[in-house]
Each structure stands twice: as C-alpha cells, then as structure tokens.
N, C-alpha and C positions, 0 to 999 in steps of 0.2 A: 641617575639611578643605575647601579651595577646591573648587567645582563642577567646574571643568576637570580637577582631579587626580582627582576621584571618577569622572568619565566616562572618563578616560584609562585608569584602573585596570579599569573595566567592559569596555572594549573590548580591552584586553590579556587579561583573564580569559576573554573570549569567543574570541579568537584561539587562546589556549592550550587551551581546551576543544575546539575543532574540531581543533587539532593533535594532541591526545592521542587523539581518536576516530580520526583518521587513521591514526595509527602503531599504535594498539592495538586496532583494530576487531576483530581475530580474538580477542581477550580479552573486550572490552566487550560486543560485539554478543550472544553466547550469554546473558550475564548479563541484559541488557535484555529479551531475548525471553523468558527464563525468568521474569523478574519479571511481564511482562504475562500470560504463561500462568498463573502462580500466582494473579493478580488474578482471571483468568477461572475458575479451578478453586476459589477460595475458597468460593462458596456450597455447591458439593457438599462440600467438606471440612466446613463448618460443619453440613450437614445429616447427614452421616455421624456426627460427633461427637455431635450431639443424640441420636442413637440409639446412644450407647455404643459405637461401633466403637473399637477401639485406633487411637491416633494414627498410627501407621505404616501401618495398613491404610487408614485415612481419606485419607491422602496418596497411597498407590500406586494405589488404585483409580481415582481420577480422572485420573492419569497414564496408566493403561493405556487408559481411555476415550479420551484424546486420541489416543493411538498407533493405536488400532483405527480410529478416524475418518480419520486421515491415511492409513492403510494402505488403507482404502476408497477414498479419492480417488485415491491412486496406482494401484490396480487398474483403477478406472473408466476413467482417463486412458490407461492402457497398453491397455487393451482397444479404445478407440476408435482410438488410433494403429494397433494391429494390424489393423484394419478398413480403414484408410487404406492401409496397406503392401499389403494383399491387392489393392487396386485399383491398384496402381502401374503395370502395363502400360497400363491404360486412362487413367491420369493423365499418363503419359509421351506417348501418343498425342494427348490433348488439349492438352497444353503446346506440342507441335510444331505443331498446328493454329494455336494462338493466335500462335505465333512467326511462322509463315509470313503470317498475315494482317498482323501488325505490320510485318514487312519489306516486304511489298507497299505498305502504307499509306505507310511511310516513303520509299520508293523513288519514289513517286508524286509527291511534291513537293520532293525533295532530290535531289542527285547522288550521293547515298550508295547505291551498287548493292547488290543482294542479296548478292553475292559478297563485297564488303567488309564488309557487315554480319555474314555468317557467319564471316569471318576475325576480325572484332572480338569476337563471341560466343565463338569458340574460345579466343582469347588470355585474355578476361577469366575464362572457365570454368576455365582452368589456374590463373589467379591465385587464384580461389576455392578450388580444391582444395589448392593450397599452404597458403594462409590456414587451411583447415579442418585440414590435417595438424598445422600448428602449434598450432592451438587444442586439438586432440585431445591432443597431447602435453603441453600445459599442464595440460589438465584431468585427465589422468593423475597429474600431479604433485601436483595439490591434492586428489585424491580422498581421500587420507588425512586432509586438512584437514576434508573434509565429514564423514567419519565421526567425527572428534573432535568437531565442532561438534554433530552430532546426538547423540553419546553424552553429551556434557557437559549438555545442556539438560535432560533428565529428573533427572540428579543435582542441577543448581541449583534446579530446581523443588522437589524434595523438601526441599532445605536450606532454601530461602527460606521455605516453608510451616512447616517444623519450627521455625525460629528467628525467625519473623515478629515475636514479642514482643520480642525482643532488638533487631531491627531498629527497631521503633516507638519503643522506649526511646532508642535511639541518635539517632533523628530528633527526638524531643522535647527531648533534652538539648542540642542545637544552638541552641535558642532560650530566651529568657528565660521565666520562669513565666508572666507577664502576657500573653505572647503565645501560649500553649499553646492557648487557645480556637481562634484562627486557625489553628494548625498542625492541630488535630484537624478542623476544618471542611475545610481543604485536603486532608487524607488522605482523608476520606469522599467529596469531590467527585472527586479524582483516581481513586479506587477505582470510583465509579460510572461516570465517563467511560471509563475503560479497559474495564470489564466490558461496558457498553452497545455501546462501538465493536466489540469483538471478537466478541461475540454476533451483532451486526448484521452483521458481515462474514461470519459463518458461515451466517447466514439468507440472506444476499445471494447467496453463492455457489450455494445450494441452489435458491432460486426462479428466479434468473437462468439457471442451467443447465435447469431444468424449462421455465420459460416460453418462453425463447428457442429451446431446442432443440425443445420441443414444437411451437411454432408454425412454424418452419422444417420440421419433418417433416410437418406438415399441408400445407405448400405442396409438398412433394416434393423439398426440397432434399437432396442427398446430404451424408452426414457432418454432419447437422444437430446431433447431440449433442456431436460434437467441436468444432464452432463454438461452442456454447453453453457448454462447460466452459472453453475457451480464454478467450472474452470474460469469463465470470464472474470466472475468476482474474486475468486482466489488469485487470479494471474495478476491482479492489481498489487499484490504484496511481492516486492521484487525477491527473485531467486526462490525463496522458500514457498510461496504461494502456488507456482506451477508445479512443484513436487508433489504437493498435498493434493492439487487438483487432479493429477495423474492417478494418485493412489485411490481417491474417491471414485474417480470415473471407472477404475478397473474394478472396484468393490461393487458399485451399482451394476456393472455389466455382469460380473459373475453370479450376482444374486438373482439376475433376470433370466439368465441362461445357463445350460448345462454343458455348453461346449467352450472350448479355449479360443476359437476363430474370432468371435466377436470382440474378446478382450484384445487380440493382436491388432484387429481393425481399428478399436478405439485409440490405442496407443499409437499407431502409425498416423491416423488422422490428427491426432493431437499434435504430435511431433511436426507434421507438415504445416499446419496451421501456425503453430508458434513460431516456426521458422520465418515464415512470411510476415508475421506479427513484429518479431523482434528486429529483423533485418532491413524490410521494406515499408511496412505501413507505419509503425510508430515513429520512427526517425522522421518521416515526412509529415506526420501528423502533429508532433510535439515540436520538432524544429528548434530546440533549444541549443544554444551555442555552449551552455555550461554542461560540462562532462564530469561526472563523479566516477571515481575508481571503484572497482567491485568490492574491495575490501571495506572501504568506508561505507558502501551501501548496505553490505550485510550486517556490519556492526551496528549502523543506524537502525536497521530493521529489528535486530535483536534487541538493542537498547531501548527503542521505541516500544516494542512488543513488552518487555520486562516492566517498563514504566507504567504504560497506559493501555495495555492490551491491544486489540485488533486496531482500534482507532490510532494508536501510536505507531503501529507498522504502516498504516496507510499515508499519514502525513510525514513520515521520516523523510522521504526523498526530496519532496519540495522544501522541507525546512532546511536540509542540508545544502540544497541548491541556493537558497536565499542567503544562507550564512557564508557560502563561498563567495557569492557576489559582493557581499559586505567585506569579507576579509582580503579579497583581491584588490579592493579599492582603498585599503587601510595599510599604511606603512608599518604600523605596529604589529599587524596580525597577517601579514602577506604569507608567512610560512605556514600558517593554518590552510590558507587557500591552495598553497601547493600540495599540502598533505591530502586535501579533498579531492584534488583533480586527478586526471588520467594521463597527463602529459609527461612522459618519462624523458629524462635528460638522454641525449645521444650518447654520452659516455659517462663512466662512473664518477661520482663527485669525490671518491677516494682518491682518484688519480689526477683529477683536474680542478684546480682551486676555483676557476670561473663557475663551475657547475654547483659551488657551495655558496654563491653570492645570490643577493636579491633581485639582481637586473635580468635582462632579457637572456635567454639561453636557447640553444639549438636542441630541439626534441627530435626523438626517433622517427617522426612523421616527416622531419625535413622542415618544419616551421619553427619560427621564432616565437617561443612563449613569453609572455611578460609576466615574469614571476616577481 
C-alpha cells in the first residue's frame, strides 16, 4: 500500500475516533474511567484473592473503599464551603471595599466616573444572574445524567474486573502470535503507568491540601484549607488547573481580607509548594519512564475538556501515555510515539538524514532513544 494512502487512512481514523468520542462521550467516558479505576483497584483485588476471598467480595470491597474515599473528600470540601458561607456578610463588606478602591483608582486616570462604573457593574451583574439562571436550569436537566454516570461506573468496574481474562484474551487475539510478547509488555507497562499515575494523583491531593493549607494557616490566611483543597484538585489538570487554582486562591483571599499582603503570601506559598511538587515530589511518586511533551499535553487537556468536560481533562494524560506505549511498540505507528514524546533529536532532521529515520537516534540529553 502506498505511504500516502496509509497516512490518509491514519488521519481519517484519527478524525473518526475524535468524532466518535465527541458524539458518544456520555457512553464512552464512564467506561474509560471505570477501566482506569479497575487498574487502580487491581492490586487490592489480587491481595484479597491471595487470601481466598470470594471473587465477588474481592471486587466489591475495593469499590466500597473508593466510594468511602470520595465521600470523605466531598464531606471535607462541603464543610469548608460551609465555613465560607458563614463568613458571607464579612466577605460582602470586603468585596464592597475592594470595588470602591478599584472605582476610585479607575476614575483617577480615566473619564469613567464612579456613577458610570456603578451603572456598568449593575448591568453586568444582571447579565450574570440571567446566565446563572440558565446554567442552573441546564444543570437540573443534566442532573439525571450525572446520577446515571456515577451509577454506571461501579457496575462497569465490577464487570471489568470480573471479566478481565476475557478482555485480555480479546486483546491478544487482535495480534499475531509472534507479536504477543510485545503485547504482553505493553499491557504490563500500561497497567504500571495508569496505577502509578492515579495513585500519585491521590497522594498529591492529600499532601497538597495538607502542605498548602497548613502553611497558609500558619501565616494566618482565612479559609486556608479551602484554598488548599481547591488548588490540590485543580492542579490535577495539567498546566491549566494550576492557573485557575491561583486565580481562585487570590479571589478567596481578597474576599476575606481588605489588605493585599495576604494575597502576596498566598501566591508565594502556592509557587513554593508547586515548585517542590513539580520537581521533587511528583517525579518520585509517579516514577513513569514515559515522558509526554508539553505541546501534546496541553492539546490533550484542551481536546479532552472540549469532548468530555472536566472528566476528559483528568483522564487525558494517562490515556495519552498508554497510547504512546502502544505506538512505541508498533512499527506502523512509531512516528506517533515520537510525536507524543519529549526526546528531541540532537541535530535538526532537516540537515541530517539519520534523524529522519525510525531507528535509534541520539537525543539532546545524550541518550540513544529507540524511535
């Protein structure tokens, strides 16, 4: 088959896969999330089976553990929101002071008077209320969809663990017998990547909340634990989440204080904790040898969010990592594995023909990358 035809089929298949995900995300996303949770629970299942637990009980117990953990997070988050709501009168007063200072600052160097600013704020507030009303009605319509989504995941997890051997046999039967060694290696590495990634995220939520919230409490920042848990959860979304977490942390601090020094403290503490998280803690916890470049990571987050919302953002990174593992072991799709990776050739492929080939090449880190 000519190379141009093969590449055309690849691009057509890629477009078709994205279209299927976009159209059937409500069906596909619970299955993918259940698959990832099943991988996470697999060691617990194996441990229970080792001690002669009945298979059904060995599956149900880990699922109950996950739901208890999620319920604990929801309870903690709702408790912190409750504290914030109790301080609402003081927050309203602080916001009014900040708005007054901002209005005076704007009117000081523009012709936009305080009266015009108040009129503008009133109009935009009405627009926001209308938008909030529409969003609330839309949320009410999709609430049943959320319950279906959450109700299907434990059922899918149970069935995936129960029928895992059938699924594995199905996967092996897709390939020739001589390729089964590579398939087995890809299965083990994919399991390791997903497990390390998800366990790492759970550990990250815990220590980010404790470290960030604890340090902010030592500095006397109000709603420190709420800022910590919001940033810890949003930080799970690569690149985009940290920015949103910083903005929300600043807004919560501004609403609870009339001074700017707490805002600077929050930003500095977040920067220090995030530096240790990105460069010291997470690389040791996750420990994956699969490296994804920043361009593909951001595109994956954006595409995942567009197709499936927040859940798509969360699962984009492990899904891309698994695809890279598969592509690296397939002669037909090695170029996609190169595209996803972050090993740059030591010299430009425009000048050296060897860097345009699929074989091993020397990278800028001095290692030989098997492309």
